[in-house]
Chimera marker file (.cmm) of the C-alpha trace (Angstrom):
<marker_set name="trace">
<marker id="1" x="180.527" y="92.569" z="-41.040" r="1" g="1" b="0" radius="0.5"/>
<marker id="2" x="180.207" y="95.398" z="-43.502" r="1" g="1" b="0" radius="0.5"/>
<marker id="3" x="182.641" y="93.542" z="-45.749" r="1" g="1" b="0" radius="0.5"/>
<marker id="4" x="180.455" y="90.428" z="-45.567" r="1" g="1" b="0" radius="0.5"/>
<marker id="5" x="177.388" y="92.407" z="-46.646" r="1" g="1" b="0" radius="0.5"/>
<marker id="6" x="179.306" y="93.930" z="-49.536" r="1" g="1" b="0" radius="0.5"/>
<marker id="7" x="180.643" y="90.516" z="-50.533" r="1" g="1" b="0" radius="0.5"/>
<marker id="8" x="177.137" y="89.005" z="-50.340" r="1" g="1" b="0" radius="0.5"/>
<marker id="9" x="175.715" y="91.827" z="-52.392" r="1" g="1" b="0" radius="0.5"/>
<marker id="10" x="178.424" y="91.334" z="-55.006" r="1" g="1" b="0" radius="0.5"/>
<marker id="11" x="177.737" y="87.625" z="-55.167" r="1" g="1" b="0" radius="0.5"/>
<marker id="12" x="174.047" y="88.193" z="-55.705" r="1" g="1" b="0" radius="0.5"/>
<marker id="13" x="174.700" y="90.765" z="-58.396" r="1" g="1" b="0" radius="0.5"/>
<marker id="14" x="177.200" y="88.593" z="-60.205" r="1" g="1" b="0" radius="0.5"/>
<marker id="15" x="174.892" y="85.571" z="-59.983" r="1" g="1" b="0" radius="0.5"/>
<marker id="16" x="172.118" y="87.583" z="-61.643" r="1" g="1" b="0" radius="0.5"/>
<marker id="17" x="174.440" y="88.616" z="-64.451" r="1" g="1" b="0" radius="0.5"/>
<marker id="18" x="174.903" y="84.941" z="-65.404" r="1" g="1" b="0" radius="0.5"/>
<marker id="19" x="171.165" y="84.334" z="-65.758" r="1" g="1" b="0" radius="0.5"/>
<marker id="20" x="169.970" y="84.977" z="-69.317" r="1" g="1" b="0" radius="0.5"/>
<marker id="21" x="167.468" y="87.774" z="-69.649" r="1" g="1" b="0" radius="0.5"/>
<marker id="22" x="163.920" y="86.464" z="-70.028" r="1" g="1" b="0" radius="0.5"/>
<marker id="23" x="162.255" y="87.686" z="-73.148" r="1" g="1" b="0" radius="0.5"/>
<marker id="24" x="158.650" y="87.097" z="-74.054" r="1" g="1" b="0" radius="0.5"/>
<marker id="25" x="158.127" y="84.266" z="-76.503" r="1" g="1" b="0" radius="0.5"/>
<marker id="26" x="157.566" y="85.461" z="-80.066" r="1" g="1" b="0" radius="0.5"/>
<marker id="27" x="153.950" y="85.544" z="-81.092" r="1" g="1" b="0" radius="0.5"/>
<marker id="28" x="153.165" y="83.131" z="-83.855" r="1" g="1" b="0" radius="0.5"/>
<marker id="29" x="150.923" y="84.535" z="-86.490" r="1" g="1" b="0" radius="0.5"/>
<marker id="30" x="148.505" y="82.100" z="-88.040" r="1" g="1" b="0" radius="0.5"/>
<marker id="31" x="149.547" y="81.059" z="-91.518" r="1" g="1" b="0" radius="0.5"/>
<marker id="32" x="148.085" y="83.381" z="-94.106" r="1" g="1" b="0" radius="0.5"/>
<marker id="33" x="145.236" y="81.802" z="-96.000" r="1" g="1" b="0" radius="0.5"/>
<marker id="34" x="145.875" y="81.393" z="-99.695" r="1" g="1" b="0" radius="0.5"/>
<marker id="35" x="144.267" y="84.072" z="-101.786" r="1" g="1" b="0" radius="0.5"/>
<marker id="36" x="141.217" y="82.865" z="-103.702" r="1" g="1" b="0" radius="0.5"/>
<marker id="37" x="141.689" y="83.061" z="-107.468" r="1" g="1" b="0" radius="0.5"/>
<marker id="38" x="139.168" y="85.074" z="-109.463" r="1" g="1" b="0" radius="0.5"/>
<marker id="39" x="136.144" y="83.435" z="-111.069" r="1" g="1" b="0" radius="0.5"/>
<marker id="40" x="137.689" y="83.844" z="-114.527" r="1" g="1" b="0" radius="0.5"/>
<marker id="41" x="140.924" y="82.162" z="-113.394" r="1" g="1" b="0" radius="0.5"/>
<marker id="42" x="138.954" y="79.373" z="-111.717" r="1" g="1" b="0" radius="0.5"/>
<marker id="43" x="137.076" y="78.720" z="-114.990" r="1" g="1" b="0" radius="0.5"/>
<marker id="44" x="140.315" y="78.588" z="-116.989" r="1" g="1" b="0" radius="0.5"/>
<marker id="45" x="142.024" y="76.361" z="-114.413" r="1" g="1" b="0" radius="0.5"/>
<marker id="46" x="139.077" y="73.946" z="-114.295" r="1" g="1" b="0" radius="0.5"/>
<marker id="47" x="139.036" y="73.567" z="-118.092" r="1" g="1" b="0" radius="0.5"/>
<marker id="48" x="142.828" y="73.346" z="-118.517" r="1" g="1" b="0" radius="0.5"/>
<marker id="49" x="143.451" y="70.858" z="-115.710" r="1" g="1" b="0" radius="0.5"/>
<marker id="50" x="140.512" y="68.639" z="-116.706" r="1" g="1" b="0" radius="0.5"/>
<marker id="51" x="141.772" y="68.634" z="-120.320" r="1" g="1" b="0" radius="0.5"/>
<marker id="52" x="145.172" y="67.488" z="-119.078" r="1" g="1" b="0" radius="0.5"/>
<marker id="53" x="143.625" y="64.582" z="-117.167" r="1" g="1" b="0" radius="0.5"/>
<marker id="54" x="141.098" y="63.492" z="-119.811" r="1" g="1" b="0" radius="0.5"/>
<marker id="55" x="143.132" y="64.156" z="-122.936" r="1" g="1" b="0" radius="0.5"/>
<marker id="56" x="140.132" y="65.990" z="-124.449" r="1" g="1" b="0" radius="0.5"/>
<marker id="57" x="139.561" y="69.705" z="-124.926" r="1" g="1" b="0" radius="0.5"/>
<marker id="58" x="136.588" y="71.003" z="-122.919" r="1" g="1" b="0" radius="0.5"/>
<marker id="59" x="133.799" y="72.632" z="-124.905" r="1" g="1" b="0" radius="0.5"/>
<marker id="60" x="132.655" y="75.055" z="-122.189" r="1" g="1" b="0" radius="0.5"/>
<marker id="61" x="132.286" y="75.740" z="-118.483" r="1" g="1" b="0" radius="0.5"/>
<marker id="62" x="128.537" y="75.704" z="-117.838" r="1" g="1" b="0" radius="0.5"/>
<marker id="63" x="128.561" y="76.497" z="-114.109" r="1" g="1" b="0" radius="0.5"/>
<marker id="64" x="130.902" y="77.937" z="-111.520" r="1" g="1" b="0" radius="0.5"/>
<marker id="65" x="130.327" y="78.654" z="-107.851" r="1" g="1" b="0" radius="0.5"/>
<marker id="66" x="132.513" y="79.482" z="-104.855" r="1" g="1" b="0" radius="0.5"/>
<marker id="67" x="132.670" y="76.985" z="-101.984" r="1" g="1" b="0" radius="0.5"/>
<marker id="68" x="134.225" y="77.072" z="-98.514" r="1" g="1" b="0" radius="0.5"/>
<marker id="69" x="137.269" y="75.212" z="-99.883" r="1" g="1" b="0" radius="0.5"/>
<marker id="70" x="137.602" y="77.032" z="-103.215" r="1" g="1" b="0" radius="0.5"/>
<marker id="71" x="135.501" y="76.577" z="-106.371" r="1" g="1" b="0" radius="0.5"/>
<marker id="72" x="133.174" y="74.058" z="-108.001" r="1" g="1" b="0" radius="0.5"/>
<marker id="73" x="132.731" y="74.070" z="-111.782" r="1" g="1" b="0" radius="0.5"/>
<marker id="74" x="130.723" y="72.048" z="-114.283" r="1" g="1" b="0" radius="0.5"/>
<marker id="75" x="132.719" y="71.525" z="-117.477" r="1" g="1" b="0" radius="0.5"/>
<marker id="76" x="131.229" y="70.234" z="-120.751" r="1" g="1" b="0" radius="0.5"/>
<marker id="77" x="133.419" y="67.907" z="-122.837" r="1" g="1" b="0" radius="0.5"/>
<marker id="78" x="132.872" y="66.241" z="-126.220" r="1" g="1" b="0" radius="0.5"/>
<marker id="79" x="133.384" y="62.535" z="-125.530" r="1" g="1" b="0" radius="0.5"/>
<marker id="80" x="132.474" y="61.181" z="-128.963" r="1" g="1" b="0" radius="0.5"/>
<marker id="81" x="132.368" y="63.308" z="-132.110" r="1" g="1" b="0" radius="0.5"/>
<marker id="82" x="129.697" y="62.377" z="-134.630" r="1" g="1" b="0" radius="0.5"/>
<marker id="83" x="128.277" y="63.716" z="-137.858" r="1" g="1" b="0" radius="0.5"/>
<marker id="84" x="126.052" y="65.651" z="-137.731" r="1" g="1" b="0" radius="0.5"/>
<marker id="85" x="127.546" y="67.613" z="-134.836" r="1" g="1" b="0" radius="0.5"/>
<marker id="86" x="124.217" y="67.628" z="-132.967" r="1" g="1" b="0" radius="0.5"/>
<marker id="87" x="124.533" y="63.875" z="-132.381" r="1" g="1" b="0" radius="0.5"/>
<marker id="88" x="127.985" y="64.091" z="-130.709" r="1" g="1" b="0" radius="0.5"/>
<marker id="89" x="128.098" y="62.593" z="-127.225" r="1" g="1" b="0" radius="0.5"/>
<marker id="90" x="128.833" y="65.174" z="-124.527" r="1" g="1" b="0" radius="0.5"/>
<marker id="91" x="129.670" y="64.756" z="-120.860" r="1" g="1" b="0" radius="0.5"/>
<marker id="92" x="129.342" y="67.129" z="-117.968" r="1" g="1" b="0" radius="0.5"/>
<marker id="93" x="132.109" y="66.899" z="-115.339" r="1" g="1" b="0" radius="0.5"/>
<marker id="94" x="131.939" y="68.411" z="-111.860" r="1" g="1" b="0" radius="0.5"/>
<marker id="95" x="135.379" y="69.801" z="-110.973" r="1" g="1" b="0" radius="0.5"/>
<marker id="96" x="136.448" y="70.807" z="-107.452" r="1" g="1" b="0" radius="0.5"/>
<marker id="97" x="139.256" y="73.362" z="-107.121" r="1" g="1" b="0" radius="0.5"/>
<marker id="98" x="141.023" y="74.674" z="-104.028" r="1" g="1" b="0" radius="0.5"/>
<marker id="99" x="141.261" y="78.428" z="-103.315" r="1" g="1" b="0" radius="0.5"/>
<marker id="100" x="144.412" y="78.730" z="-105.436" r="1" g="1" b="0" radius="0.5"/>
<marker id="101" x="142.693" y="77.112" z="-108.429" r="1" g="1" b="0" radius="0.5"/>
<marker id="102" x="144.336" y="73.678" z="-108.213" r="1" g="1" b="0" radius="0.5"/>
<marker id="103" x="142.164" y="70.698" z="-109.142" r="1" g="1" b="0" radius="0.5"/>
<marker id="104" x="141.291" y="68.523" z="-106.139" r="1" g="1" b="0" radius="0.5"/>
<marker id="105" x="138.698" y="66.185" z="-107.673" r="1" g="1" b="0" radius="0.5"/>
<marker id="106" x="136.437" y="65.620" z="-110.651" r="1" g="1" b="0" radius="0.5"/>
<marker id="107" x="133.610" y="63.289" z="-111.618" r="1" g="1" b="0" radius="0.5"/>
<marker id="108" x="131.407" y="62.778" z="-114.644" r="1" g="1" b="0" radius="0.5"/>
<marker id="109" x="127.866" y="63.669" z="-113.632" r="1" g="1" b="0" radius="0.5"/>
<marker id="110" x="125.981" y="63.411" z="-116.935" r="1" g="1" b="0" radius="0.5"/>
<marker id="111" x="126.203" y="62.175" z="-120.544" r="1" g="1" b="0" radius="0.5"/>
<marker id="112" x="123.969" y="63.484" z="-123.321" r="1" g="1" b="0" radius="0.5"/>
<marker id="113" x="123.873" y="64.250" z="-127.034" r="1" g="1" b="0" radius="0.5"/>
<marker id="114" x="124.829" y="67.765" z="-128.068" r="1" g="1" b="0" radius="0.5"/>
<marker id="115" x="121.409" y="68.425" z="-129.632" r="1" g="1" b="0" radius="0.5"/>
<marker id="116" x="119.546" y="67.400" z="-126.461" r="1" g="1" b="0" radius="0.5"/>
<marker id="117" x="117.660" y="70.207" z="-124.754" r="1" g="1" b="0" radius="0.5"/>
<marker id="118" x="116.850" y="70.020" z="-121.047" r="1" g="1" b="0" radius="0.5"/>
<marker id="119" x="113.169" y="70.181" z="-120.132" r="1" g="1" b="0" radius="0.5"/>
<marker id="120" x="112.107" y="73.332" z="-118.300" r="1" g="1" b="0" radius="0.5"/>
<marker id="121" x="111.566" y="72.787" z="-114.601" r="1" g="1" b="0" radius="0.5"/>
<link id1="1" id2="2" r="1" g="1" b="0" radius="0.2"/>
<link id1="2" id2="3" r="1" g="1" b="0" radius="0.2"/>
<link id1="3" id2="4" r="1" g="1" b="0" radius="0.2"/>
<link id1="4" id2="5" r="1" g="1" b="0" radius="0.2"/>
<link id1="5" id2="6" r="1" g="1" b="0" radius="0.2"/>
<link id1="6" id2="7" r="1" g="1" b="0" radius="0.2"/>
<link id1="7" id2="8" r="1" g="1" b="0" radius="0.2"/>
<link id1="8" id2="9" r="1" g="1" b="0" radius="0.2"/>
<link id1="9" id2="10" r="1" g="1" b="0" radius="0.2"/>
<link id1="10" id2="11" r="1" g="1" b="0" radius="0.2"/>
<link id1="11" id2="12" r="1" g="1" b="0" radius="0.2"/>
<link id1="12" id2="13" r="1" g="1" b="0" radius="0.2"/>
<link id1="13" id2="14" r="1" g="1" b="0" radius="0.2"/>
<link id1="14" id2="15" r="1" g="1" b="0" radius="0.2"/>
<link id1="15" id2="16" r="1" g="1" b="0" radius="0.2"/>
<link id1="16" id2="17" r="1" g="1" b="0" radius="0.2"/>
<link id1="17" id2="18" r="1" g="1" b="0" radius="0.2"/>
<link id1="18" id2="19" r="1" g="1" b="0" radius="0.2"/>
<link id1="19" id2="20" r="1" g="1" b="0" radius="0.2"/>
<link id1="20" id2="21" r="1" g="1" b="0" radius="0.2"/>
<link id1="21" id2="22" r="1" g="1" b="0" radius="0.2"/>
<link id1="22" id2="23" r="1" g="1" b="0" radius="0.2"/>
<link id1="23" id2="24" r="1" g="1" b="0" radius="0.2"/>
<link id1="24" id2="25" r="1" g="1" b="0" radius="0.2"/>
<link id1="25" id2="26" r="1" g="1" b="0" radius="0.2"/>
<link id1="26" id2="27" r="1" g="1" b="0" radius="0.2"/>
<link id1="27" id2="28" r="1" g="1" b="0" radius="0.2"/>
<link id1="28" id2="29" r="1" g="1" b="0" radius="0.2"/>
<link id1="29" id2="30" r="1" g="1" b="0" radius="0.2"/>
<link id1="30" id2="31" r="1" g="1" b="0" radius="0.2"/>
<link id1="31" id2="32" r="1" g="1" b="0" radius="0.2"/>
<link id1="32" id2="33" r="1" g="1" b="0" radius="0.2"/>
<link id1="33" id2="34" r="1" g="1" b="0" radius="0.2"/>
<link id1="34" id2="35" r="1" g="1" b="0" radius="0.2"/>
<link id1="35" id2="36" r="1" g="1" b="0" radius="0.2"/>
<link id1="36" id2="37" r="1" g="1" b="0" radius="0.2"/>
<link id1="37" id2="38" r="1" g="1" b="0" radius="0.2"/>
<link id1="38" id2="39" r="1" g="1" b="0" radius="0.2"/>
<link id1="39" id2="40" r="1" g="1" b="0" radius="0.2"/>
<link id1="40" id2="41" r="1" g="1" b="0" radius="0.2"/>
<link id1="41" id2="42" r="1" g="1" b="0" radius="0.2"/>
<link id1="42" id2="43" r="1" g="1" b="0" radius="0.2"/>
<link id1="43" id2="44" r="1" g="1" b="0" radius="0.2"/>
<link id1="44" id2="45" r="1" g="1" b="0" radius="0.2"/>
<link id1="45" id2="46" r="1" g="1" b="0" radius="0.2"/>
<link id1="46" id2="47" r="1" g="1" b="0" radius="0.2"/>
<link id1="47" id2="48" r="1" g="1" b="0" radius="0.2"/>
<link id1="48" id2="49" r="1" g="1" b="0" radius="0.2"/>
<link id1="49" id2="50" r="1" g="1" b="0" radius="0.2"/>
<link id1="50" id2="51" r="1" g="1" b="0" radius="0.2"/>
<link id1="51" id2="52" r="1" g="1" b="0" radius="0.2"/>
<link id1="52" id2="53" r="1" g="1" b="0" radius="0.2"/>
<link id1="53" id2="54" r="1" g="1" b="0" radius="0.2"/>
<link id1="54" id2="55" r="1" g="1" b="0" radius="0.2"/>
<link id1="55" id2="56" r="1" g="1" b="0" radius="0.2"/>
<link id1="56" id2="57" r="1" g="1" b="0" radius="0.2"/>
<link id1="57" id2="58" r="1" g="1" b="0" radius="0.2"/>
<link id1="58" id2="59" r="1" g="1" b="0" radius="0.2"/>
<link id1="59" id2="60" r="1" g="1" b="0" radius="0.2"/>
<link id1="60" id2="61" r="1" g="1" b="0" radius="0.2"/>
<link id1="61" id2="62" r="1" g="1" b="0" radius="0.2"/>
<link id1="62" id2="63" r="1" g="1" b="0" radius="0.2"/>
<link id1="63" id2="64" r="1" g="1" b="0" radius="0.2"/>
<link id1="64" id2="65" r="1" g="1" b="0" radius="0.2"/>
<link id1="65" id2="66" r="1" g="1" b="0" radius="0.2"/>
<link id1="66" id2="67" r="1" g="1" b="0" radius="0.2"/>
<link id1="67" id2="68" r="1" g="1" b="0" radius="0.2"/>
<link id1="68" id2="69" r="1" g="1" b="0" radius="0.2"/>
<link id1="69" id2="70" r="1" g="1" b="0" radius="0.2"/>
<link id1="70" id2="71" r="1" g="1" b="0" radius="0.2"/>
<link id1="71" id2="72" r="1" g="1" b="0" radius="0.2"/>
<link id1="72" id2="73" r="1" g="1" b="0" radius="0.2"/>
<link id1="73" id2="74" r="1" g="1" b="0" radius="0.2"/>
<link id1="74" id2="75" r="1" g="1" b="0" radius="0.2"/>
<link id1="75" id2="76" r="1" g="1" b="0" radius="0.2"/>
<link id1="76" id2="77" r="1" g="1" b="0" radius="0.2"/>
<link id1="77" id2="78" r="1" g="1" b="0" radius="0.2"/>
<link id1="78" id2="79" r="1" g="1" b="0" radius="0.2"/>
<link id1="79" id2="80" r="1" g="1" b="0" radius="0.2"/>
<link id1="80" id2="81" r="1" g="1" b="0" radius="0.2"/>
<link id1="81" id2="82" r="1" g="1" b="0" radius="0.2"/>
<link id1="82" id2="83" r="1" g="1" b="0" radius="0.2"/>
<link id1="83" id2="84" r="1" g="1" b="0" radius="0.2"/>
<link id1="84" id2="85" r="1" g="1" b="0" radius="0.2"/>
<link id1="85" id2="86" r="1" g="1" b="0" radius="0.2"/>
<link id1="86" id2="87" r="1" g="1" b="0" radius="0.2"/>
<link id1="87" id2="88" r="1" g="1" b="0" radius="0.2"/>
<link id1="88" id2="89" r="1" g="1" b="0" radius="0.2"/>
<link id1="89" id2="90" r="1" g="1" b="0" radius="0.2"/>
<link id1="90" id2="91" r="1" g="1" b="0" radius="0.2"/>
<link id1="91" id2="92" r="1" g="1" b="0" radius="0.2"/>
<link id1="92" id2="93" r="1" g="1" b="0" radius="0.2"/>
<link id1="93" id2="94" r="1" g="1" b="0" radius="0.2"/>
<link id1="94" id2="95" r="1" g="1" b="0" radius="0.2"/>
<link id1="95" id2="96" r="1" g="1" b="0" radius="0.2"/>
<link id1="96" id2="97" r="1" g="1" b="0" radius="0.2"/>
<link id1="97" id2="98" r="1" g="1" b="0" radius="0.2"/>
<link id1="98" id2="99" r="1" g="1" b="0" radius="0.2"/>
<link id1="99" id2="100" r="1" g="1" b="0" radius="0.2"/>
<link id1="100" id2="101" r="1" g="1" b="0" radius="0.2"/>
<link id1="101" id2="102" r="1" g="1" b="0" radius="0.2"/>
<link id1="102" id2="103" r="1" g="1" b="0" radius="0.2"/>
<link id1="103" id2="104" r="1" g="1" b="0" radius="0.2"/>
<link id1="104" id2="105" r="1" g="1" b="0" radius="0.2"/>
<link id1="105" id2="106" r="1" g="1" b="0" radius="0.2"/>
<link id1="106" id2="107" r="1" g="1" b="0" radius="0.2"/>
<link id1="107" id2="108" r="1" g="1" b="0" radius="0.2"/>
<link id1="108" id2="109" r="1" g="1" b="0" radius="0.2"/>
<link id1="109" id2="110" r="1" g="1" b="0" radius="0.2"/>
<link id1="110" id2="111" r="1" g="1" b="0" radius="0.2"/>
<link id1="111" id2="112" r="1" g="1" b="0" radius="0.2"/>
<link id1="112" id2="113" r="1" g="1" b="0" radius="0.2"/>
<link id1="113" id2="114" r="1" g="1" b="0" radius="0.2"/>
<link id1="114" id2="115" r="1" g="1" b="0" radius="0.2"/>
<link id1="115" id2="116" r="1" g="1" b="0" radius="0.2"/>
<link id1="116" id2="117" r="1" g="1" b="0" radius="0.2"/>
<link id1="117" id2="118" r="1" g="1" b="0" radius="0.2"/>
<link id1="118" id2="119" r="1" g="1" b="0" radius="0.2"/>
<link id1="119" id2="120" r="1" g="1" b="0" radius="0.2"/>
<link id1="120" id2="121" r="1" g="1" b="0" radius="0.2"/>
</marker_set>
């Protein structure tokens, strides 16, 4: 009977050796959020990427603000050059950038002559 107990104990031990050791599942870290580019980089990216799409060189970036998704910029572009320069037709484009400074969308929001001055509010 003692031999049976020993044999049974051996069987149990050997059966446990065949079972793979349970290890805790690796913890998955959430993907790191992309780092937001600086305001200066966002301004450059907005102007450069809009120029590439429109085929015109932007005149200036008149507004820039951070958003939850990245950046929003207003970029001024000469659409039609005239003489004198103050009569050239300008356009203001709203550009949406992601956090890394890549252009997501743009739309023309205003057209005006260069010499036009906005009325005070």
